[in-house]
N, C-alpha and C positions, 0 to 999 in steps of 0.2 A: 450359538455365539461363536463356538469355534470354528464353524464353517464360514461365518462371515470375516473372522480375524485372519484366517489362512491366506487368503489373496493379498491382504494389507502387508502381513508380515513377510510373505515372499518377496513383494515388490521393494519393501524396506531392506530386507537382506540383500537382493540384488543390488540396489543403489549403493548400500555400503561396501559390498564387494568391488563395484567398479570405481567407487571413490578411492578405496585402498590401491586398487591397481593404477589408477591415475596418479595417486601420490607417488609411488614407487617409480613409476615411469618418468615423471616430470623432475623428480629430485634426483633422479640416478646420475645425471650428468656431474653436479657437484660433488657426489661421493666418488666418482671416477676420477674427477680432477684432483680432489684432495689425496687420493690413493697414489696418483701418478706423481704428484709432487713429493710424496713421502717414499716412493719407491716399492710400495707394497701391492700385493694382489687383491683384487676385489673378489671376495667369496659371495655365493647368495646369500648366507646368513648375515654376512657383514652388510651387503646390499640393502638387504630388508631392515635390519636394525638401524642404519643410518638414515635411510629415506624416510622412514617414519618417525624420526626422532630429531630432526634438524631443528635449530632454533629459529631460523627463518627460511622455511621452506617455500618453493614456489607454490605448492599445493599442500597445505597442512592435512594430515591425517584425521580421520573423523574423532579418534580419541584425544587428539590434541585440542581441537575445537571444543570436545565435551568438558576436558580439564579446564579450558579459559572460561567456558560458561560457567562452571561450577564455581570457579574462583571469583568471578565477577558478578554472579547473580545470587549465590547463596552465602559464599564465604565472607563477602564484603557487605558492610552495613548499607542499607538502602540510601543514605544520607551522603555517602562517601562519592566523591567524584570519579572514583574508580569502579563504582557500581553500574553495571548496565542497567539496572532497575531505575537508578536516577536519571541516567541518560535517555532511557526509553520513555520515561515520564515526560521529560522536557519535550521531546518530539510529538508525542501522544497529544501534549497540551495545544501545540499548534495545530496538530492534525484535527482535532475535535472542534477547536474554533473555526478553522478553515472550513471543515465539512459542514458546520451549521451555517456559515455564511454562504457557501456554495449552494448547499440544498435550498434555502430561503430564497436565494437569487433565481435558482433553476425553477423553482415551483412557480414563482412570480412571472418569470419570461414565459413559462409554458402556458399559463393561464392567459396572459396577454395574446399570445400568438394563436391560441385556440379561438379567442373571441374577437380578435382584431385582425382583419385581412392585411392592414398595412404593416402590422408588426410580424405577421406571417411573412410577407414578402420580402421585409427589410431584416429583421432582427435574426430569423434563423439562420439565413445564408451567412450572416457576419459571425454568428456563434459557431457554425461549422469552419469557417475560415480561420478563426481564432485559433482553433486546435492544430493547424498546420505549422504554427510557429514553434520551434524547438524549445522546450521549457528550460534546457541548459543556457540558451541564449537569452530568454525573457528573464529569468530568475535573477541575473545580476543587476539588469536595468530596472526592475521593481524594487530591489533592495536599495541601490544608489539613490533613486528618486525619493523614496520615503525616507531614506536617511537624510536628504538634503532638506527636508521639511521637517526633521526633529522626530520622525516615527522609527523608532528602534525596538529591538526585543522581539517578541512574540508576534505582533501584528504583520510585520513583513512576510514572515514564513506562513501565517494563516492565509494572508493574501494569495500567496502561490499554490497553496493547498486547495483554496476556493476556485482558483483559475482552473485547476485539473479536475475538480469534483463537480462543478456546476453543469459540464457538458453532458455527462450521462444522465442526470437528472432532468434537464430539459428534454432531451430526446425520449427518455422513458416517460416522462409525465405527458408530454404532448401526444404520444401514441396511445398512452391510458386514457387521456381525456377525449380522444376521439374514437375510443373503442365502442361506445354504445351504437348499436345500428340504426338506421333509419326508421324501422318500425317502433323501437323504443322511444325515439325522439318524438315521432308522430302521436304516440299514445299520451305521453305527457302534455304535449301541446293540445290535444283533443280535450284533456281535462282542464285545460286553462292554466297550466303552471307558467310561472314567470320565468325569466332567463335565470335568475339566482336560484330559484327551485330546481331547475332542471340541473343546474351546476352541482348544488348540495346533495340531491337526491338520487341522481344518476351519474353525472360525469365523474365526480370526486370518488364515490364508493368503486365504480368501474376501473378507476385509474389505480388504485392502491396496490394491486399485483404488480403493475408496470413499475410503480414507484420503487417498490421494495427491491425489485431485481435491479433497477438502475442505482439504489443506494448501495448495494453490495459493491458495485463496481466504483462508485463514487467515493467510498470511504477508503478503499484500497489505494485509489488514485491520490486522495488527500494525503495519506501517508507517505507515498512517493513525493508528493510536493513538498512536504515538511521536511524531509530528508534533503532533498535537493536545494531547498532555500537555506539549509545550514552549510552546504559546501562553498559557495563564493563568498562568504562572510568571514571565513577563518574562525568560525564559531568554535568555542571549547567546551560547549555542553551540547548534548543531544546525539543521536545515533550517527547523524551525518559528520558530526565532530569527531566520533570514535574512528569512522571511516577514513576521514581525512589524515588524522595523526598516524594512523595504521599505515596509510600509503606514503606518508613523509618519511617515516623511520624503517620502512620494510616489515612492519610487525604484520605479516599475512595471517597468523593466527587470530589477532585482534580484529582483523578486517572480516575475517569469516564468522567470527563469534557475533560480531554487531550486525552482519547479515542475517544470520540465524534469527537473532533477536528480533529483528525488523519483520521476518517473515512469521515469528510467532504472533508479534502485535498485530500483523495484518489478519492472521486467522483468528484472532481472539475478536477483533473489530468486526470481520465479517459474520462471525458465529453470533455475535450479540444481535446485529442486525437481522440475521435469519430467526433468531428466537423471537426477536420482536415481531417479526413478519408472522411467523407461526401462531403467536397469540392474537395479534390484531385481525389477521384473515380468519382464523379460527372463529373468533367471537362474531365475525360478520357473515359466517356461513360458508365461506369459499372453501372449496375441496371437499365438502361434505357429500 
């Protein structure tokens, strides 16, 4: 156990050391400017103390971000609009809805692409081309169009999440459905299996490892889509709203706390998909 933890702790310690060094370097100019105005000399202890405790630093120190996370995650009630848990749940609601829509759409498209040559030649290239459009340019258009027809709130953000999450699912599912080799396909045809029986007994089980791998990418992309969907709307709720308000008022500590909260949410979501993958594939005999 110790041998496994040592490399992880070493990397974390190195990252924290680099973070502190970066905070001192990036915040030092403000300290020097203030000292020059006051006509005082900047000593090393003063430099370290000031650069690591500024109210609005260019790069907040790790302990400042940790204090902000404690204040907004643990000290505040989860129903408070100053709680990061409250804002994270708003973002996660759009993420999960968009992920469900994107996954369902991706699986349906993949099945159609594999079984229909016309869809393979037409839909797949368009799906690939759709991912070349920058989401920052597309998100305001989606929100404006949906607002114009009276659709507001959770659904526009979910649509943006679905847009980002469906493509990995399509690609992974198509690869998985085409994974069975010719010998396996010929064997089922020899036994007189119908097209639906080939799908349910061979193609679908073979595609599950590919599907779960793509779901991990898709759910992380869905979270990014939900956060991006909160930015152009001037939202007051969600992690994107916390990032936006922090940038408006120069609250870099708030921005970094929201970013780390988003990273934790992404890690939890991917971990849940990974756990589901382990259970499902284990029961089906994969990896034994």
